[in-house]
N, C-alpha and C positions, 0 to 999 in steps of 0.2 A: 820393547821399551821397559826399562827397569822400573821397579816400584820405588816411589820417592817417599814412602811412609814407613820404611823399615825401622827408623829410630823410635817411632811410636810402638811398633811391635816389640822391640827389644826392651822397652820400659815396662812391659806387662809382667807381673809376677806370677809364678806357678800357683795353682790352687792350694789353699791351706785350710782344709776343713769344709770348703764349699762342696755342694752337690755338683758332680760332673755328669751331665747327661750325654754320655758318649755311646750308650748301647742302642738307643733308638730316639726317634724324633719325639718331642714332647706333645705334638699335636696329631700324630698318627703313629702307626706301629711299624713304619719303615725303619730298618735297623742297619747295622754294619754289613750285614750279608746282602742287602739290596744292591742293585746295580750302581746306584749313585752314592751309596754309603750314607753316613751321618755327618753333618756339619756341626762341629762344636764351637760355639762362640767363645773366643778367648778373653772376653771381658766378663760375662756373667755365667759362662759354661752351659748355656741352654743348648739343647740338641734340636737340629732342624733338618728336614729332608730336602733334597734337590729335585724331587719328582717334578716333571714338566707341568703337571696339572695342579698339584697342591702347593708347591713352591714355598714351603714353610720356612726354609732358611732365608729366602729373599724377603718374606714377610717380616721376619725378625729384624733384619737390617732396616727395612722401611720404618719400623716402629721404634727401634732402640738406637739405630745409627751406630751400632758397635762395628768397628772397621775390619776386624780380622776373624777368620774361622779356621779351624783345623778339620779337614775332611778325613774321616776314618772309614776305611773299607777293610774287610778281612776275608781271608779264604783259608781253607783247611790245608795244612801241610800234607804232602803226599803220604808221609810215613806215620802220621799221627794216629794213635789209637784213641778214638774219641769215646768218651762216656756217652755222648749223644747217639752212638750207634745202637744203643738199647732204647726200647720204648720208655718214655719218661714215666717214673713211678707215680702212682696215684697220690702218694704222700711223701713229704720230705722225711728222711730218717735221721738226720743229724740235728743235734741240739744247738750248735753254734755254726755260723756260716764263716768259712774262711775263704778269702779271695783266691780263686784259682789262678794259676800262672798261665795266662793265655799264650805266652810266647812258646810254650811247649806244644801247643796244639795248632795255633794259627800263625799266619804271617799277616802283618798289617801293612796296608798301603796308606801312607800319610801325605797329605797335600795342604799347603797353606794357601788361603785365598785372601786377597785384599779387596774389600768392597768399596773402598774409596776410589780405587782405580777403575772399577767396573761395577757400578751399582746395580746393574740388571742381572748379574749372575756371578760376580766375584772373579777377579783375575787371579789365575794361578801364579804363584811366585816360585819358579822352578828350583832355585838354589837356596831357598830360605833355610832349609834344615841343615845346611852346612855351617850356618852361623852358630857359634857355641851358646849364645844367650837364648836364641830362638829354639835351639835343640833342647836346652834345659827346660824351657817352657813346655814344649810338646811332651817331653818325658814326664814332667809333672802331671800333665793331663792324662797320660796313658797309664801311669802307675798309681794314681790316686784311686781311692775306693769309689767305684761308680755309684751313681744315685740309686740304682736298683739294689746293688749289693749293700749299700749303706742302710737302706730302709730295712732290708732283711736282717742285717746284723742287729740293728736297734730293736727289731721286733722279736727276734728269737732269743737274744740275750736278755732275758727277763730281769728287770732291775729289782733286786731284792735288797732292801736297806734295813738298817737297824731300827728299832722302835724304842720308845722310852722304857719299855719293860725289859728289853734285853740289855740296854745300857745301864739301867738302875737295878739290875737283878740282885736280890738279897738271898744268899744261900743260908739255910738253917743248919746244915750238917757239915762238919769238917771231917767226918769219918768216911769209911769205905762201905761199899755195899756188896753182899754176896750174890751168887748166881740166881737166887730166888727172886731178886728184885725188891726185897723188903729192906728199907734203910736200917742199918745198925750203926750206932754211934760207938766208935772205939778208937783208941789211940794207936793201936798197932797198924803199921802200913801194909802188913801182909794179908791180902785177901785173894780169893780165887777169881775175882770178877773179870779182870783182863783176860785171863786164860779161858774163862767161860765164854767171853765174847768171841774169842778167836775160834773156839771149838763149836760155837753155836749152841751152847748149853743153857744160856740165860733164857728165862721165860717170864711171862707176865705174873705179877704177884697174885692175881685172882683166877688165872686159868693156866693151861699148859701151852699156850701159843708161844712159839719161839721165833716168829718172824713178825714184821710190822709192829715192832716194839718201840715205845716212846718213853724216854727217861725224863722225869721231872727234874729240871735244873735247879729247883729250890730245895727239895728234900731228898731226891734220889729215888722216888717211887717209880717202879717200872711197870707200865701198863700197856696192853695191846691197843692198837689204833682202831679206827672205824673201818668198815669194809671199803676196799679201794677198787680201782679199775681192774678189770680182768678177773674178778673173783678173789682177790687177795684177802685172806681172812682177817677178821678182827671183831672183837666184842665190845669195843668202845670203853674199855676199862681205864684208858688214859684220860679220856674226856670225863668219865665219872670221877676220877681223882681231882680234876680241876674243879668240877662242880662242888665237890666236898670241901676242898682246901682253898680254892681261889689262887693256887700257884699258877702263874700265867705261861711259863716257857717250858717247852719240851723239845728234846732232840731225838730224831729217829736213829736208833742204833742200826748199824749196817750201812749207813751212808757216811759215816765219819771217815775222813781220810787223814793221813799223816800231815798234810798241809793245813789241816784245820777246817776243811770243808765239811759241811753236814747240812741236812734238812732241819731247820729250826722253825718251830711253829709257835705262834703267840695266840693263845685262846682268847685273850681280851681283844686283840686286833682282828682275830679270825682270819689270819693270813700267814704266809710264809715270811719269815724275817731273818735278819743276819745278826749273829752274835760275834762281835769282834774279839771277845775274850773266851771263845768257846773252849780252847785248849786248857786254860787255867780253871775255868768253871768245871770241866770234866775231871780235872786233876783232883778237885775236892772230894770226888767219890772214888779215887784210886784208879781212874781211867787215864792211861797214857796214850795220847793219840798217835804217837810215833810207832807204837806197836800194833796199830790197827790198820786194816785195809777195807776198802769199800766192798761190801758183799751183797748189798741190795740196791735195787734201782731207786733213783730219786722220784719225787712226785711227778715232776715234769716228764721224766723218761717213761714212767708208767702210763701217763696219759697219751703220749705220742705213740708208744708201742701198741696201746689199746686201739687207737684210731687206725693203725695200719691193718688191722684184722678185718676191716669192713670195706666192702665194695659191692657194686651191683653187677650182676652177670651180663656179659656181652654176647651171650649165645642164646638161641631160641630153645624151645622145649625139646626139639629133636637133636640138639647139639650143634646145629649150624651156626656159624658166626654171624652176628648181625651186621648188616651192610653199612659200612661207613658212608656218610653223605658229605657232599661238598657244594659250595655255592653261596650266593647271597642269603643272609639270615641263617646260615648253617656253620658259623665259625665257633670253634671251641675256645675255652678259657683255661689256660694252664693253671694247675694248682700251685700256688705260691707257698704252700705249707699250711694245711688246715684252712684253706680259703674256699672250700667247696660251698660253704653257706653263702658266700658272696656271689660266686659264679652262678648258682641256681637262681638267685634273686635277679641278677642282671639279665640273664637269658630270658626269664619270664617277663620282666618289665619291657625289654626291647622287642618282645613279640607283639606288643600292643601298639596300635596305630598312633595314639596320642604321643607316646614317647618317641616313636620313629619320626613323626612329623616335627616334634618340638626340637629335636637335636640334629635334624638333617635339613632344616629349613634355611632359606637365605638369611634369616636372623642369626642362626647359629654360626654361619660363615662370617657374617658381619661382626659377631661378637669376638671371634678370634682375631679379627683385624683391629678392633677398637679396645680390647681388654687391656687395662693398664697394669695387670699383674703378669708375672711370669707364668706361662701355661702350666708348669709343674706345681703351681701354688693355687690354681683356680679350679674349683669344682665344675664350673660351667664348661670350661675348656676340656676338662677330662671326661665329662659326660659326652661331649661332642666327639671326642677321640674314641671312646668306647663304642658309641653308636656307629661311627665310621668303620671301626674294626669288626664289629659283629655283623653289620648289615651290608657292607659293600661287596663282600665275597672275595676281596683281593687276597685275604690271608687264609681262606678256606680252600686249601689245595693239599694234595697228598704230600706227606713229609719227604723232603730230600735228605733228611738225616738218616734214613733207614735204607738199606739196600733193597732194590726192587726185584731182584732175581729169586727164582726158586720158590719153595713153599715155606711152611712154618719153620721157625727157627732162623732161616736165612733172612727173612723179612723183619725179624725182631718180634714177631708175634708167636704166641704159644699154640696157635691153631690156624687151620686154613681159613682164609676169608675171601669173599668175592672180590674185594678190593684189597691189594696186598698190604697197604699201610693206612694208618690214621693220619690226621693232620697234626701239625705242631701246635696250632692254636695261637692265641695272643696272650701276652703277659700283662695284666692290668696293674702293674706295680705302682705306677704313679697315682692312679685312681685310688688304690687302697690306701696309699699314704695320705692323700688329701682328705678322703672321707673319714679316715680314722684319726686324723690329727686332733689331739686333745681329748680323745675318748679313751677311758680307762681300759676298755675291752677290745674295741675294734682297731686300736693301734697296735695290738699284739698279734702274734702268729698262733694264738690259741684258737681252738675250735669255738664257734659261737652259735647262737640260736638264729636261724634264718628269719624267723618272725620278728625278733628284736632288731635285726639288721635292716629288714624291710621298713620297719617303723622309723628307725633312725634316718635312713636314706630319704624317705618320703618327707619327714619333718625338715630335714636340712635343705632339700630341693625347694620345698614350699617357702622356707625363709628367704632363700635367694630370689625366688620369683617375686616375693613381696618387696624386696629391696629394689629389684629392677623396676617394678611398677612405680615405686615411690620416686624413681628418677625420671619418670615420664616415658618409659619404654613400653611398647605394646607387646607384652610377653604372655603367652598362654601357659597356664599351669597344668602340666600333664597329670599331676597327682590328684587333681580335683575329681577325676573319674572314680576315685575310691571313696569319696566323702559322702556320708549320709547322716541323717539325724534319726534319733529314736525318741519317741514321745512317751514319757512315763506319767502315769496317773496315780496320785496318792490321795487316799480318802480316809478321813477320820472315821473310825467305827462308831463314834458316839454322836458327834454333831453332823456327820455325813457331808461336811464340806470337802471340797476337792482342791488339789493343786496339781497343775500340769508342769512338767519339767522337760525341756528339750535339750538333748545332749548330742554333740557332733562326734563322729568317729570315722575311722577308715577301715578297720578290720573287725569282723565279727568273730569273737573267740568263744568257742563252745566247749564245754566239758564233756568228755566221752565217758559214760559210766562203765565201770569194770565189773563184769560178772564172770568169774572164773568157772569154766565147765570141766576142767581136767588138766592133765599135764602130759607132756610128751615123754618119750623114753628117757631123755636126758634131764627131765625135771623142769623143763620150761613150761610156764603156765599157758593154758589155752583159754581164750576169752570168747564170750558170746558176741556175735556180730550185732552192731547197733545201726539203726537207720539214721541217716543224717537229719532228716526232718524231725525225728523225735528229739534229737540233741538240741536242735534249735528251739523246739517247744519247751524243753527243760530250762534253757537259758532265759527264755522270755515268759516264764510262768509267774504265778502269784507268790509274793514274798511278804511275810509278816514282819513288821518292824515295831519295836518299842518306841513310842513317840510322844513327846509333850506337845499337845495341840496348841497352836498359837491362838486359836479362836475360843475354844471352850476352856482352855487352861488345864485340862485333865491329862494325866499320863495314861495313854491308851495304847492298844495295839493297832497300828495302822496297816492297811493292806496296800502294798505296792503291786499294782497289776502290770505285768509285762507280757505282751501277747504277740504271737506270730503263728498263723495257721498257713501252712503251705499246701499247694497242690502240686502233684507231679507235673502236670501240665495244666493249663488254664481250663481245659475241658473236663478235668476230673476233680471232684470235690472230696476232700478228706475231712471227715468229721472229727474235730478236736475240741477240747474244752475251751470255751470262750473266756476271754479276759478283756481288760479295758485299756491297756496301753499298747500302742502300736508304733510302727515306723512313722516318723514325721516325714521323711523323704527316703527315696531309694537311690542307691549309687548306680552309676553307669556300669561299673565293674565291681562285682561283689567278691570280696576276699573272705574266706572262712578259715579260721585257725583252729585246728583240732587239738585240744589239750588232753594228751594221753599220758601225762606224767603223774607220778606220786612221789612225795617227798621221802627220800631215803636218809640213811644216817650220814652220808657224805655228799651225795649229789642227787638231784631229782632223777628218779629212775623212769625210763620210758616203758610204756606197756604197748604191746603189739595187739591192739584191739581193732578188728576189722570194722570198717564203716561201709554201710550199704548206701550207694547213691541212688537217686530216683531214676526210673527208666529213661533212657535217652540222655542221661546226665543233664536233665532240664529241671530247673526250679522256677515256680511261678508264683506271682502275687496278684491280688485283685483289690477292689475298693475297700473291702471289709478289713484289709490289713493296714489301711492308711489312717493315721490319726487325724482328727479334725479339731483338737483343742476343746476349750470350754463349750459345753452344749447348753441349749435352752433348758432352764429348770435347775441347772447346777449352780451352786453358790461357791464362789472361789474362796479358798482358804488363803487369806492374805498373809504376807510375811510379817513377823513381829519386828518392831523397830529395832534396828541394830544397836548393840551396846556401844557406849562411848569407849574408845580404845584406852587401854591402861598403859601408863608409863612405867618404866623400870623403877621399882620402889627405892632400891639402894642408891641408884644414881640420882633419883629425884631428891633424896635427903641431902646428898652432897651439894647439889646445885642450890637448893633452898638455903642451906647453911652459908652460902656465899652472898646472900642478900637479894637474890632475884625473886620476883613474885612466882608463886607456885604455878599459876596458869601458864606463864611463859616457860617455866622449866618443863612442864608437861608437853607443851607444843614442841620444844626443842628436842626432847627425847624421842617423841613420835616421828618428827621430821627426819631424824637421823637413824631411824630403825632401832631405837633402844640399844645402840651399839655400846656407848660409853658416855660418862659424864664429860670427858674431854671433847668429844665430837659435838655433844650438845652445847657445850660452852661456846665453841666456835660459831655454831648456828645462832646462839643468843646474841653474840656481839655483832653478827652480820645483819640480823633482822630486828634489832632493838627499836628501830624507827618505823617499822611497818605500822600502818594505820590500824590494822586489825589485830595487833599483837596481843591485846588484852581481851579480845572477843572470846566468848565461851567456845569450847570444843564441842562440835556436834557430830553425831554419827554420819556415815556416808549416806547421802541422799536426803538428809534431814532438812526441813524447811526452817526458815527463820534467818535472823541476822548472823553474820560471821561465816567463816568458811566451813564447808562440810568436814574437811579434814585438813591438817597441815600439808604442805607440799612434800611429796616424796623426796628421798635423797637425790641430790642433783647428779651424783655419779651413776646411780642406777638408771635414772632417766637418760643420761648420756649414752650408756651402754645399749639401751634399747633403741635409741635413735640411730646408733651406728648400725643396727640391724635393718634399718630402713623404715622404722615406725616414726610417726609424728610425735611431737612433744605431748599433745593432748592424749594420744593413744597410750603412750608410755606412762604418763601420770595416772590415767584412769586404771590401767592394768595393775600398777603397783598399789593403788588405793584398794582395789578389789581383792588383793592377795596379801595384804599386810606387809607390803614391801619385800615379799619373797620373790627373788629374781626368777627362779626356775618356774614357779607357779605363774608368774606374770607372763612369761613367754608362752606357756601353755594357754593361758587365758586369751592372749592376743591371737593365737592361731585358731582358737575355737570361736572367736568373734571377729572374723575377717572383715565384716562390713560395718563394724562399729568405728565411727570416726573419732571417738574419744570425748565427744561433747557430753557434758553432764545433763541429765534430764531435769526439766523444770519441776517444781513441787506439784504432786498429783492433785487434781481437783475432782477425781472420780469418787463417787460414793461407793460404799461396800457392795451395793447391789448392782453396780455397773460392771458388765463383763469386761475382762481383759484377757490377754493371752501372753504367756511367757515365751512364745516362739518368736524368734527374730524375724524381721521383715523379709530378709533374704536368707534362705537356708541352703546349704550345699545339697546337691542331689536333685532328684526330680519327684514330682507328685503324680506323674502320669501312670495311670493304671488302666487296663491290666498290663503287667510287665513280666517278661520271661528272661531267664538267664540260662546259658549253656556253658558247660565246662570247657574252658580254653586251655588251662594248664594246671599242673599240680606238682608240688615239690615233696619228694619223699626223703625219708631219713632212715638209715640203717645203723643201729647201735643202741646201747642201753641208756644213753643220757644225751642231753643237749650239749654237754661238754666233751663229747667224744662221738666217734662214728663218722658217717659220710652222707652228704646231701647230693641229690641229682634232681634234674627237672625234666618232666615230660611235657611237651608242648604240641598242641594240635596245629598242623601246618596244612596250607592248601585248601582248596574248595572241597575236596573229598574227605577232609578230616583225618589225614594221615598223622599218626603220632611219631614224634621224633624224641629220642632220648639224648639229653645233654649231660654227659658225665665228664666234667672237667674239659680237657681238650678233645675227648672222644665224642663225636656226634654220629649217631647211628639211627637207622630206621628201626623203630621199636616193634616187636612182634605183639600180636593182639592179646595173647594169653598173659604175657608178663604185664601188659598195660592194665588189664582187668584186675590182676592180683595186686599190683602196686597201687592202683587207684584207691583200693579199699584201705590201704595202710598209709595213705598220704598224710603229711603234716600240715600243708597249706593247700587250699583249693582256690582257684581263680576262675570265676564265672563271668562271661561277657554277656551284655544285654543283646538280645536278638529280636 
């Protein structure tokens, strides 16, 4: 029976700029190479699988009722020489992604399905592709930039734009400069500088360096840059010139091309920028870009090249290849281009039971059915997808892209291995796009800090959980296992009164002291090993603070006591100096971040300082480590009354000059965040009839008539409510943070049990004890408590901006260690585990 809906199909236009998800299903990692292929919706271009169990294409029709799909399958042409015949590189090597021509390597089998004719599986329309209009539609789908490629293109092609300093550049000299780099004002156009550039004779004006040179675009001063990736020399004389002169723009010689391309740096913006008039600006100094060629790598090229040098060995001490592993929970993640920081964090999180249960539960399945977003735009859907990909084991199989015959070389490996090939792993492209959306760093393909990404992911997941709960859904928060509180005790050294402050956190960051003991033959520093327990002691030690005491009114030195004494196990006592601030609660899962970096001239430099873990990798706490708040005999140091907030003086004068009472003008400015007189004027006109418009402004929490503070800006309240918070919570958070949106969000997440209601005026006398600890704090007060090392993330490379991350995770009852190195998943040998354990960047301990 012929399809009666072809006219509807002919009316659909080919994609124009939309994301086309033709490479894989948006809810699982089944792709074009799977037996059933990928169904691309011809209305919204979502990708769905036809697997008999998951049925994501059918699910999409049931939810969206989009009538037609294009099924895409592909297979390798017999004579194709595939790039994939080689083992995938650990890092991408190209700076821009160009869409490869799949027709040269693959042949595609395309099928049109009508879901109106057969809602349970889609009826195939055999001759649909013979119709010219339908054929044009399918060609548009197949030739458009796929969603995965489009994300990579946007991420790799870093957007460098002009700034006000390049657009408004004022040049002081119209003369030419000689090879020494010292500006000389002269009218004669004949100078040797162009020739000197071509011959590589130009050098810094203050030293003899002839590479990594930066030309001041204001006066023509030539100075060397700061030390760069890979040991490229520099003494910072270009930066010194900016500090002396304030001239903001410099261009890196050697990167200038005849087309006008060049590395332009703005010292004021502290970033790479674009100069649309770079050719004419350089001509001021006698530099003709048409005569130059690019002789040095750009900043981005230097970073990427530097990252390629770092990887972790896949052989044991005796040279034997480590055994590749396959199965559930042993799926690798392909490197998308400097995405190893993300892969190591995801592998670690999904090794934890709360994350496995959260994103593989019936709720997670129900969410994919009820979600009103496209899966490619929903973080919850993508977390479920990643969980399924990593934990199901369906994608953890030996690669079919490598030949299975013979030994090394024929298998694509450089060495003999017990198993001939690794797995392909899965490509979390859509997840990376969603979690990085709107973030200045994680939306790019640059290398990032795994600890910063972990923090960002935890906060984002927690925000979504809060939103779901506000909608009445019974959702567990898997990130709550990391939450704990730390109780700090502040005591005035004069009046002896005390104040207790409880802070919530997820990660314990400890500084690792650097004590250099020597150098290697190649000049690399060797550092003394440091015990992890002592690092924690240093973090939680006594700190002296200059402090104006609210009670006695004197400016004194107050001591902030932060205390943690650890025992290797609960049966062994370690005598350490006693202090008076302790943990308020303990987390279920303890994350320790080791800070081994020192600030360099260009980027933070990482120090390879060995860390000694306790015997058995076990850390323990007992009752003396647990804070108990204000004790008998202690007198609490009460907070000083908060000051009345101040309105913008200039805007206040403008409003008062219009004839409005000063008290109303102050309220209007405070209510609109001191943005402008115009915004405050609108608030005045809207609230002129409020009964308390002329009541005095009182500090937050103050007693008496009138409001404690004017209402926060309505638009900020609305933004917080869109995140799932109530109106009361949003308003209280904004009041507590002076209408600072970012701080308000942090306040809300650190006070998850605060319903937003304002407290009644206190009736307690100064002698009555109170506590600053919230009624419900994250974590547990159960002691004794022990933790054992579950996983650690290691980093190889000199900086957080370069290098490579891997994760080691303890699997199984016997505690076998598994190395997750992008798509390579291998059984780790004991010696390398012990070595890398001491050099780890993040440690994750589970409660036992």
